[in-house]
KOLLO-703815 format. One line per 3 residues: number of its first residue (from 1); for each residue y, z, x of C-alpha. Coordinates in steps of 0.1 Angstrom, whole numbers, plus 5000, padded with zeros to 4 digits. Layout:
% residues N
NUM	Y,Z,X | ... $
% end
This chain:
% residues 99
1	7789,1059,2219 | 7795,1081,2249 | 7758,1082,2258 $
4	7759,1046,2262 | 7777,1046,2295 | 7744,1060,2311 $
7	7726,1027,2303 | 7755,1007,2320 | 7792,1003,2316 $
10	7785,0970,2296 | 7773,0991,2266 | 7804,1012,2268 $
13	7833,0987,2273 | 7821,0954,2258 | 7824,0966,2221 $
16	7858,0977,2228 | 7868,0944,2244 | 7853,0926,2213 $
19	7875,0947,2190 | 7905,0940,2211 | 7899,0901,2212 $
22	7893,0901,2173 | 7927,0917,2168 | 7945,0894,2192 $
25	7930,0862,2180 | 7934,0871,2142 | 7972,0879,2149 $
28	7975,0845,2169 | 7956,0825,2143 | 7975,0842,2115 $
31	8010,0837,2129 | 8003,0801,2139 | 7983,0788,2108 $
34	7984,0815,2082 | 7994,0803,2048 | 7967,0819,2023 $
37	7971,0856,2018 | 7938,0876,2024 | 7942,0907,2002 $
40	7972,0921,1983 | 7969,0954,2000 | 7980,0940,2032 $
43	8003,0909,2024 | 8007,0896,2059 | 7971,0894,2066 $
46	7958,0858,2060 | 7924,0840,2055 | 7933,0816,2086 $
49	7938,0848,2106 | 7906,0863,2095 | 7885,0832,2100 $
52	7902,0823,2135 | 7896,0859,2146 | 7862,0859,2136 $
55	7852,0825,2154 | 7871,0831,2185 | 7856,0866,2188 $
58	7821,0851,2185 | 7830,0827,2214 | 7846,0853,2233 $
61	7815,0876,2230 | 7790,0849,2241 | 7810,0837,2271 $
64	7819,0873,2280 | 7784,0884,2278 | 7772,0855,2299 $
67	7797,0865,2326 | 7796,0902,2325 | 7758,0905,2323 $
70	7757,0892,2357 | 7778,0918,2374 | 7759,0948,2387 $
73	7788,0972,2383 | 7785,0967,2346 | 7748,0963,2341 $
76	7735,0990,2364 | 7730,1024,2348 | 7755,1052,2358 $
79	7738,1085,2369 | 7770,1104,2369 | 7806,1097,2354 $
82	7824,1096,2386 | 7845,1067,2392 | 7843,1054,2427 $
85	7866,1024,2435 | 7847,0993,2446 | 7816,1010,2444 $
88	7786,0989,2452 | 7758,0992,2428 | 7723,0977,2433 $
91	7696,0979,2407 | 7668,0961,2389 | 7686,0945,2361 $
94	7674,0957,2327 | 7654,0933,2306 | 7682,0930,2280 $
97	7701,0911,2307 | 7677,0887,2319 | 7676,0853,2305 $
% end
């Protein structure tokens, strides 16, 4: 996963954001609507939390990908791992980010 940072910050950060979103949405839906236990091994997990987390993560991923793929800071490949605040990046957007 570390080598993905050289292809753009998008490939490094976005999967982590999706995992965090899944955990948060599953928790919210489980607490709000959860009635049906998902598995006996973990009794507080619910089917409603699982399904709500899945659906909201997919929505989050689609909307987040559309927004973040337009930002050069996330899309442009990095040539070094130095972090410069407010760094202006310009590059030809890779084909993966073109509609």
